[in-house]
GUTI-707663 format. One line per 4 residues: number of its first residue (from 1); their letters; for each residue x, y, z of C-alpha. Coordinates in steps of 0.2 Angstrom, whole numbers, plus 2048, in hexadecimal, padded with zeros to 3 digits. Each point is the difference from the previous one (the first is absolute). Layout:
residues N
NUM> a> X,Y,Z; ...
//
This chain:
residues 388
1> mdrh> CB2,A5E,460; 806,808,7EF; 7F7,7F8,7F2; 810,7FF,7F6
5> vnrv> 808,7F4,80C; 800,7EF,7F9; 7FA,7F4,80E; 809,7F0,7FD
9> allg> 7FD,7EE,806; 810,7F6,7FE; 7FE,7ED,7FF; 810,7F7,801
13> stgs> 809,80E,80A; 80F,7F5,806; 805,7F9,7EF; 80C,808,7F3
17> vgtq> 7F3,80A,7F7; 7F7,804,810; 80F,807,809; 805,80A,7F0
21> tldv> 7EE,807,800; 803,807,812; 810,808,7FA; 7F6,809,7F2
25> arhl> 7F3,805,80D; 80D,808,80B; 807,809,7F1; 7EF,806,7FA
29> gnrv> 7FC,807,811; 7EF,808,802; 7FB,7FA,7EE; 7FD,7EF,807
33> riva> 7F9,7F9,811; 802,7ED,804; 7EF,7FC,808; 801,7ED,800
37> laag> 80E,7F3,801; 7FF,7ED,7FD; 80E,7F3,801; 803,7EE,803
41> hnag> 80C,7F9,80D; 80D,80E,802; 7F7,807,810; 810,809,806
45> llsr> 801,80B,7F0; 7ED,802,7FF; 800,807,812; 80E,80C,7FC
49> qmae> 7F7,806,7F0; 7F0,802,80A; 809,80B,80D; 807,80B,7F3
53> frpr> 7F1,802,7F4; 7F1,7FE,80D; 7F4,7F8,7F4; 7ED,7FE,805
57> lycs> 7FF,7EE,7FA; 80C,7F1,800; 800,7EE,7FB; 80D,7F3,806
61> lsls> 802,7EE,800; 80B,801,810; 7FF,811,808; 7F7,7FF,811
65> gpdt> 7FF,809,811; 7FC,812,804; 80F,808,7F6; 7F6,804,7F0
69> sgar> 801,813,802; 7EE,802,802; 7FC,7F8,7EF; 7F1,7F5,7FD
73> aatl> 802,7EE,7FA; 7F7,7FC,7EF; 800,7F4,7F2; 809,804,7F0
77> eeia> 7EF,802,7F7; 7F9,80B,80E; 810,80B,7FE; 7FF,801,7ED
81> sdeg> 7ED,805,801; 802,80C,80E; 7F8,812,7FC; 810,808,807
85> vdtv> 80B,7F8,7F3; 803,808,7EF; 80E,7F5,7F9; 803,7EE,804
89> viat> 812,7FA,7FD; 800,7ED,7FD; 812,7FB,804; 7FC,7EF,807
93> sgiv> 807,7F0,7F8; 7F6,7F3,7F7; 7ED,7FD,800; 7FB,809,80F
97> glgp> 800,811,7F7; 7F1,7FC,7F5; 7F2,802,80D; 805,811,807
101> alaa> 803,806,7EE; 7EE,7FC,7FB; 7FA,807,811; 808,811,7FC
105> lrrg> 7FA,801,7EE; 7EE,7FC,805; 801,810,80B; 807,80A,7F1
109> ktva> 812,802,807; 811,800,7F8; 809,7F0,801; 813,802,7FE
113> lank> 804,7EE,7FB; 812,7F9,803; 7F9,7EE,802; 7FF,7F6,7F0
117> eplv> 7F3,7F3,805; 7F0,80A,800; 801,804,7ED; 808,7F0,7FB
121> magg> 7F3,7F5,808; 7F1,80B,7FE; 804,80E,7F4; 7EF,801,7F9
125> ivme> 7F7,800,810; 80C,80E,807; 7FF,80B,7F1; 7ED,7FE,7FF
129> tarr> 7FE,804,812; 80A,810,7FE; 7F6,805,7F1; 7EF,7FD,808
133> fggr> 804,809,810; 80B,80E,7FA; 810,7F9,809; 811,802,7F8
137> vipv> 80F,7F4,7FF; 811,808,7FF; 80F,7F4,7FD; 80E,801,80C
141> dseh> 80B,7F3,7F7; 80E,80A,7F7; 7FC,7F8,7F0; 7ED,804,800
145> saif> 803,811,808; 80B,804,7F1; 7F3,7FA,7F3; 7F3,80A,80A
149> qcll> 80A,810,7FF; 804,7FD,7ED; 7EE,7FE,7FC; 7FA,810,809
153> geqs> 7F9,80C,7F4; 801,7F4,7F1; 7F1,7FC,7F5; 80A,7F7,7F2
157> pvrr> 7FE,7ED,7FE; 80D,7F6,809; 80A,7F4,7F5; 80A,7F7,80E
161> lllt> 804,801,813; 812,7FC,803; 803,7FA,812; 813,801,805
165> asgg> 808,7F3,80B; 811,800,809; 801,7EE,7FB; 803,7FC,813
169> pfrd> 810,7F9,807; 801,7F1,7F4; 7FD,807,7EF; 810,7F9,7F9
173> yste> 7FF,7EF,809; 7FE,7EF,7F6; 7F1,7F5,804; 80C,7F4,809
177> slaa> 807,80E,80B; 7EE,806,804; 7FC,7EF,808; 80E,803,80D
181> vsve> 7FD,812,806; 7FE,802,812; 7F2,80A,80A; 80E,80D,805
185> etla> 805,803,7EE; 7EE,802,7FA; 7FC,80D,80E; 810,80A,7FB
189> hpvw> 7F7,80A,7F2; 80D,80B,7F7; 7F6,810,7FF; 7EF,800,80A
193> smgr> 7FD,7FE,812; 7F0,7F6,802; 7F7,7F4,80B; 805,7ED,800
197> kitv> 7F2,7FA,7F5; 801,80D,7F3; 813,7FF,7FF; 7FE,7ED,7FC
201> dsat> 7F3,804,7F3; 80B,80D,7F9; 80E,7F3,7FE; 7F4,7F3,7F8
205> lmnk> 7F9,80E,7F5; 7EF,7FB,807; 7FD,812,805; 802,806,7EE
209> glev> 7F3,7F3,7FA; 7F4,806,80E; 804,812,7FB; 7FB,7FC,7EE
213> ieah> 7EF,7FA,806; 7FE,810,80C; 804,80B,7F1; 7F3,7F8,7F6
217> wlfn> 7F3,805,80D; 806,810,805; 802,808,7EE; 7F4,7F5,7F6
221> vpld> 80D,7FA,7F4; 800,7EE,7F9; 80D,7F4,807; 808,7FD,7EF
225> riev> 804,813,7FF; 809,800,811; 813,7FB,7FF; 80E,7FE,80D
229> vvhp> 811,806,7FC; 80F,7FE,80B; 808,810,805; 80E,7FD,80C
233> qcli> 804,812,804; 7EE,802,807; 7FF,813,7FC; 7F1,7FE,7F3
237> hsmv> 7F2,7F9,80A; 7F5,7FC,7F2; 7FB,807,7EF; 7F0,803,7F5
241> efdd> 801,7FF,7ED; 7F2,809,7F7; 7F9,7FC,7EF; 80B,80E,7F7
245> gsvk> 810,7F7,806; 804,80C,80E; 806,7F9,810; 7FE,808,811
249> aqms> 80A,7FA,80F; 800,805,812; 812,801,808; 807,802,811
253> epsm> 80C,7F9,80C; 7FA,7EE,806; 7F6,805,80F; 7EF,7FB,806
257> tlpi> 7FE,811,809; 7FB,809,7F0; 7F2,7F5,7FA; 7FA,7FF,812
261> qyal> 800,813,801; 7F8,803,7EF; 7F1,7F4,806; 7FE,80B,80F
265> thpv> 801,811,7F8; 7F9,7FD,7EE; 7FE,80A,7F6; 80C,80C,809
269> rvas> 813,7FE,7FF; 80A,805,80E; 813,7FE,805; 803,7EE,805
273> ltrp> 80C,7F6,809; 806,7F8,7F0; 811,807,7FA; 800,809,7EF
277> lgws> 808,7F7,7F2; 812,805,7FC; 803,806,7EE; 812,806,802
281> qpvs> 807,7EF,7FD; 7FD,7F4,7F2; 7F0,7F6,802; 7FE,7EF,7F7
285> lsfe> 7EF,7F8,7FE; 7FF,7EE,7FA; 7F1,7F4,7FC; 7FE,7EE,7FC
289> pada> 7F1,7F4,7FF; 7FA,7F7,80F; 804,7ED,7FF; 7F1,7F6,804
293> trfp> 809,7F0,7FD; 80C,802,80E; 7F3,809,80B; 7F0,7F6,7FC
297> clrl> 7F6,80A,80E; 7FE,80E,7F3; 7F9,7F4,7F4; 7F4,7F8,80D
301> area> 7F9,811,805; 7FD,805,7EE; 7F7,7F0,7FC; 7F5,801,810
305> gaag> 7FC,812,7FB; 7FB,7FB,7EF; 7F6,7F2,806; 7F6,80B,80C
309> rtyp> 7F2,7FA,80B; 808,7FA,811; 811,7FB,7F9; 809,810,806
313> aalc> 7F9,7FD,811; 806,7EE,801; 811,806,7F9; 801,80D,80E
317> gade> 7FC,7F3,80E; 80C,7F3,7F8; 80E,80D,7FF; 7FD,806,812
321> aava> 802,7EE,806; 80F,7FC,7F5; 80A,80F,806; 7FC,7FC,812
325> lflq> 807,7EF,7FD; 810,807,7F8; 803,80C,80E; 7FE,7F1,80C
329> qris> 80D,7F7,7F5; 7F4,7F2,7FC; 801,802,7ED; 80D,807,7F4
333> ftgi> 7FF,810,7F7; 7FA,7F8,7F0; 7F4,7F5,80A; 7F6,810,802
337> adlv> 7FB,800,7EE; 7FE,7ED,7FF; 7F3,800,80E; 7F7,810,7F9
341> eqav> 7FF,7F7,7EF; 7F9,7F0,808; 7F3,80A,809; 7FA,80B,7F2
345> gahc> 7FF,7F0,7F5; 7F6,7F7,80C; 7F4,80E,804; 7ED,7FF,7FB
349> pgdg> 7FB,812,7FD; 7F1,809,806; 7F9,80F,7F7; 80A,80D,80A
353> asld> 7F1,80C,801; 7FD,7FE,813; 80C,804,80E; 7FC,7EF,808
357> avld> 806,7F7,7F1; 810,80A,7FF; 804,7FD,812; 7FC,7ED,7FF
361> aagw> 80B,7FF,7F1; 80F,808,809; 7FD,7F5,80F; 800,7F1,7F5
365> gysf> 810,805,7F7; 809,803,811; 7F9,7EF,807; 805,7F6,7F0
369> vmar> 812,806,801; 801,7FD,813; 7F9,7EE,7FD; 80B,7FC,7F2
373> aaiv> 80F,806,80A; 7FB,7F5,80E; 7FF,7F1,7F5; 812,803,7F9
377> dted> 806,803,812; 7F9,7EE,805; 808,7F9,7F0; 810,808,804
381> aaqp> 800,7F9,812; 7FD,7EF,7F9; 80D,801,7F2; 80B,810,7FF
385> rarl> 800,808,7EF; 802,811,7F8; 7F4,80E,807; 7F3,807,7F4
//
């Protein structure tokens, strides 16, 4: 095989980022070869992907039978550490991405990271593993990809990182209105097409809080020098302000295909599936502060990041459970932040220096929220009252 071909393992191939990664792979042609695919319960789509890309390895929670296109079943960690893999794209949802990310980095591989939880829960462990074994983390999130690109070639001190946010579908809602929004309204993001969990996190602004923690670890910038600004047009994907007052921004049409492709071809740029920006008509760019009062998840994530230890892991576990409850219509939209705040407030932190401690804290946060919701369900059955 040509040594310039990037041999890619794609974890989370049937989700939003995963399917867009395969679009990019088709576009890049012989620059990329998909050598492993992993997915959850969408066996039908995974089977079609395997028939098209003919990977050597696969992992599935539901695929069974002989129709595996000759691929060998493996765990996520086995796929991530396989010697025939150059780049591991982590496009899974939730905590499951942490183990394979570390397995890949221990083998000195490139991890193209679209999943937030590994860096949020265990940023110190992840980045130290990369440093120790010569691995590399390239962000796939549009915001962190933008900062990554803005920092290339720069040696000057960074004054601030400015993470942009669309504001989600409810940026103009009152606190009272937020309590009544439905699951369907929440999943109808005005700009980005994403998976269900991250779409809810985008609406609560939890995703921006998690991105602040991610940026701290990725770029070694203190949390108090990372700001979130609402930019409804979603044309500037993030900015870097340097000590001399200069600000660099990365701009493009809002599409995940560009950051995905850059992670796979870095440092080379090639024509992408993303449409060029049009400059023949007036373009307006607006910015406003993010409101952490109406969207307390942003505040909670910042506080957990500042507290460190295992607080961010407990936050992630609690948020994963609270979002699942909301999607099941067992709690209200504002109940997500209420439950996460209760969990973080009740957490007894460990030092966060070991993977076991991180995973235990995440599991504790998840279980706390589910147990709290079960208590409320029982109370509601006995005496109906407003949901969390």
